[in-house]
Backbone as a ProteinNet text record, in pm:
[ID]
protein_1_A
[PRIMARY]
MLPQFSGITIWKTKSGNANGNYNWTFYWESVKHEISGTFKEGILVEGVSTEYYINGQIKCRGEYKNGRSCCIWTHYFEDGTVENKYQIVDGVGVQLEE
[TERTIARY]
-7931.1	-8029.3	-7957	-7993	-7932.8	-7997.8	-7921.5	-7984	-8090.1	-8202.9	-8313.1	-8344.6	-8365.1	-8404.4	-8512.8	-8611	-8720.8	-8670.3	-8710.4	-8678	-8541.2	-8466.3	-8332.5	-8334.1	-8274.7	-8256.6	-8110.1	-8080.4	-7943	-7913.6	-7821.5	-7787.9	-7674.1	-7581.4	-7462.4	-7420.7	-7405.1	-7355.6	-7214.6	-7120.9	-6983.1	-6958.2	-6982	-6956.5	-7008.5	-7030.2	-7064.6	-7210.8	-7253.1	-7391.9	-7429.4	-7553.7	-7604.6	-7554.4	-7490.3	-7428.3	-7282.1	-7193.3	-7051	-6995.7	-6881.8	-6819	-6896.3	-6911.3	-6998.1	-6952.6	-6949.7	-6919.4	-7028.7	-7089.2	-7192.3	-7201	-7255.3	-7274.8	-7421.3	-7482.2	-7619.5	-7637.2	-7742.2	-7776.8	-7915.1	-7927.6	-8054.8	-8068.5	-8174	-8194.4	-8068.8	-8010	-7892.9	-7765.4	-7763.5	-7643	-7582.2	-7453.3	-7383.4	-7341.9	-7363.7	-7322.7	-7243.7	-7137	-7062.3	-7050.8	-7078.2	-7068.4	-6989.9	-6889.9	-6816.5	-6786	-6792.5	-6764	-6828.7	-6853.3	-6914.6	-7059.7	-7147.4	-7290.8	-7342	-7446.3	-7517.9	-7665.9	-7734	-7876.4	-7907.2	-7817.9	-7840.1	-7803.7	-7746.6	-7709.7	-7557.9	-7505.4	-7361.4	-7314.4	-7229.1	-7179.3	-7043.7	-6954.3	-6821.7	-6790.3	-6747.5	-6709.1	-6712.1	-6710.3	-6701.1	-6816.7	-6872.8	-6979.1	-6929	-6945.7	-6903.2	-7017.1	-7046.3	-7148.2	-7078.7	-7124.4	-7060.7	-7156.7	-7100.8	-7176.6	-7192.9	-7283.4	-7305.2	-7178.3	-7093.5	-6969.9	-6859.2	-6886.3	-6789.6	-6706.4	-6709.5	-6635.7	-6703	-6623.5	-6678.5	-6755.8	-6876.7	-6960.4	-6944.6	-6938.4	-6932.3	-6869.5	-6787.1	-6727.6	-6716	-6751.7	-6741.6	-6740	-6722.6	-6709.3	-6824	-6842.2	-6937.1	-6862.8	-6897.3	-6848.7	-6964.9	-6978	-7086.3	-7224.1	-7239.2	-7368.5	-7404.4	-7311.2	-7339.2	-7231.1	-7269.2	-7167.7	-7072.7	-6945.4	-6844.3	-6728.4	-6631.6	-6505.4	-6527.3	-6448.7	-6459.4	-6531.4	-6635	-6707.7	-6668.7	-6631.9	-6588.3	-6688.6	-6729.7	-6819.7	-6739.8	-6761.1	-6685	-6777.3	-6720.6	-6789.7	-6778.8	-6857.1	-6860.2	-6726.5	-6641.4	-6509.7	-6404.4	-6442.8	-6352.6	-6285.1	-6302.1	-6243.2	-6330.4	-6267.2	-6338.2	-6435	-6559.4	-6661.1	-6657.6	-6662	-6653.8	-6623.1	-6581.7	-6553.7	-6624.8	-6677.5	-6746.5	-6684.8	-6663.7	-6623.2	-6751.7	-6777.8	-6898	-6861.6	-6927.1	-6905.8	-7042.4	-7065.8	-7193.9	-7312	-7296.5	-7403.7	-7425.5	-7342.3	-7358.9	-7237.8	-7266	-7159.6	-7121.7	-6990.6	-6936.8	-6846	-6876.2	-6796.4	-6655.6	-6556.4	-6416.9	-6373.2	-6287.6	-6232.3	-6125.1	-6120.3	-6017.3	-5892.5
4452.6	4544.4	4665.2	4702.8	4817.2	4946.2	5055.5	5184.6	5213.1	5269	5293.7	5442.2	5492.1	5629.9	5630	5713.3	5720.9	5760	5686.3	5719.9	5674.2	5600.1	5556.6	5407.6	5371.5	5231.5	5197.1	5102.4	5059.7	4950.4	4978.6	4883.3	4791.7	4840.7	4763	4785.6	4680.2	4688.7	4633.1	4707.4	4660.8	4565.4	4610.3	4524.1	4588.3	4506.5	4556.5	4538.7	4608.9	4604.9	4739	4752.5	4882.1	4919.5	4828.5	4858.6	4818.4	4914.4	4887.2	4947.6	4897.2	4949.7	4904.3	4994.8	4968.2	5051.4	4992.1	5063	5029.5	5131.1	5101.1	5207.9	5165.6	5253	5246	5361	5359.2	5465.8	5448.8	5543.5	5598.3	5728.4	5795.1	5896.5	5884.6	5970.5	5973.4	5856.6	5836.8	5900.1	5944.4	6002.1	5899.5	5875.2	5777.8	5841.8	5769.7	5811.3	5696.5	5729.3	5629.9	5679.7	5591.2	5625	5514.4	5553	5453.3	5509.3	5422.1	5465	5374.2	5429	5354.7	5397.7	5298.9	5323.7	5273	5338.7	5290.4	5300.8	5186.5	5178.9	5242.3	5218.1	5265	5409.5	5478.9	5620.4	5631.9	5708	5728.4	5811.7	5753.2	5820.6	5885.8	5811.3	5860.8	5810.1	5898.8	5851.3	5959.3	5914.5	6003	5976.4	6084.8	6076.4	6143	6074.6	6127.7	6113.9	6221.5	6221.2	6249.5	6181.7	6194.1	6248.3	6318.4	6352.1	6226.4	6229.8	6115.2	6082.4	6184	6159.4	6097.1	6072.8	6008.4	6102.7	6232.2	6330	6347.2	6376.6	6401.4	6532.4	6528.9	6647.9	6711.9	6628.3	6677.4	6570.1	6613.4	6518.3	6586.1	6510.3	6564.2	6454.9	6494	6399.6	6411.2	6302.3	6297.5	6256.4	6321.2	6282.3	6298.7	6203.6	6205.7	6219.5	6161.9	6160.9	6289.7	6384.1	6513.2	6545.5	6619.3	6663.2	6758.4	6752.7	6832.8	6860.3	6928.8	6953.6	7033.2	7004.5	7078.6	6992.8	7050.9	6988.6	7062.5	6987.4	7047	7011.5	7113.6	7096.9	7126.1	7044	7054.8	7082.4	7150.5	7163.3	7030	7014.8	6888.9	6856.5	6958.2	6932.7	6894.8	6889.6	6847.7	6961	7084.5	7197.1	7231	7288.7	7319.9	7436.3	7415.5	7520.9	7604.1	7536.1	7604.4	7504.2	7558.6	7476.6	7539.5	7452.7	7497.6	7431.7	7509.7	7457.5	7439.6	7318.5	7290.8	7294	7382.5	7393.2	7395.8	7300.8	7290.1	7287.3	7216.1	7198.3	7313.5	7417.8	7535.6	7544.7	7564.2	7576.6	7721.1	7747.2	7879.1	7863.5	7938.6	7926.4	7978.3	7899.7	7937.6	8017.3	8114.5	8194.8	8112.4	8124.1	8053.3	8136.3
-143.8	-198.4	-258	-379.5	-445.5	-400.5	-396.7	-369	-474.8	-436.5	-528.8	-534.3	-654.9	-676.5	-782.4	-769.4	-864.5	-1002.7	-1105.1	-1242.9	-1288.7	-1208.4	-1246.2	-1274.3	-1385.7	-1417.7	-1398	-1312.7	-1290.9	-1393.2	-1484.2	-1589	-1550.8	-1472.6	-1444	-1299.7	-1226.1	-1089.5	-1088.8	-1033.6	-1031.8	-915.6	-792.1	-677.1	-550.3	-449.2	-317.6	-282.6	-176.9	-133.8	-73.5	-33.6	13.2	152.3	220.8	350.1	341.8	334.7	322.1	194.4	148.3	28.3	-94.9	-189.8	-303.3	-421.6	-537.8	-662.1	-760.8	-821.2	-918.7	-1025.1	-1138.3	-1253.1	-1290.4	-1317.3	-1365.3	-1471.7	-1550.2	-1655.6	-1626.6	-1635.9	-1616.5	-1727.5	-1805.2	-1921.5	-2008	-2034.7	-2120.3	-2067.1	-1941.8	-1883.5	-1788.1	-1804.9	-1721.7	-1589.6	-1481.5	-1347.5	-1285.1	-1216.9	-1141	-997.7	-904.9	-763.8	-694.4	-617.6	-541.2	-403.3	-306.3	-170.2	-68.9	48.9	158.3	171.5	169.4	181.1	314.7	364.2	481.9	449.9	454.3	421.6	286.5	188.4	52.3	26.6	124.8	109.4	107.2	9.8	1.5	120	202.8	322.2	292.3	231.4	195.9	55.6	-33.1	-164.8	-270.7	-396.5	-511.6	-606.8	-660.5	-760.6	-888.6	-1002.4	-1131.5	-1230.7	-1303.1	-1408	-1540.3	-1648.1	-1778.3	-1883.4	-1982.3	-2101.7	-2186.1	-2279.9	-2369	-2447.1	-2476.2	-2551.5	-2465.7	-2338.1	-2249.4	-2165.9	-2196.5	-2116.3	-1979.9	-1878.6	-1744.9	-1746	-1690	-1678.4	-1539.8	-1437.1	-1299.8	-1212.3	-1115.8	-1021.3	-885.5	-781.5	-646.6	-542.9	-418.3	-308	-208.2	-134.4	-23.6	102.7	213.1	345.7	443	532.6	631.8	565.9	447.3	378.7	307.1	297.9	233.4	131.4	27.2	-68	4	-34.5	34.2	-59.9	-7.2	-75.9	-203	-305.8	-431.1	-534.3	-594.3	-704.2	-831	-933.1	-1058.6	-1168.5	-1244.1	-1358.6	-1484.8	-1587.9	-1711.2	-1829.7	-1930.2	-2058.6	-2131.7	-2236.5	-2310.8	-2377.5	-2399.9	-2459.9	-2355.4	-2227.6	-2120.9	-2046	-2090.9	-2017.4	-1897.1	-1794.4	-1670.5	-1692.9	-1653.3	-1659.1	-1531.2	-1415	-1287	-1176.9	-1063.9	-945.9	-827.8	-741.3	-620.6	-499.4	-395.5	-265.1	-185.4	-139	-60.2	87.5	162.1	306.3	372.8	462.7	533.1	436.1	323.9	227.9	133.4	141.9	56.4	-37.6	-167.6	-265.8	-291	-289.5	-319.9	-440.6	-547.8	-668.6	-644.1	-688	-672.5	-794.5	-772.1	-881	-952	-1081.5	-1160.1	-1168
[MASK]
++++++++++++++++++++++++++++++++++++++++++++++++++++++++++++++++++++++++++++++++++++++++++++++++++

């Protein structure tokens, strides 16, 4: 069973299942998302989430641990330069100084 979210059409599944290691790509409102990691009951427990602009440049990338976003999340401008970075601690993002 694939993870399900309202309003998302999954166009391409790479490999895996909703319990265990899983890699998948989906498009939502023409924006490409890639998620890979370990899932439990369809929820990303450990892994990486990447969102892309329509031109293929990375828009945002971050990590999940224990089912929550964590670590450093980086947001990029459409030309690929870094817009900002956030350190996620206990579910709260703090913008890092460049």
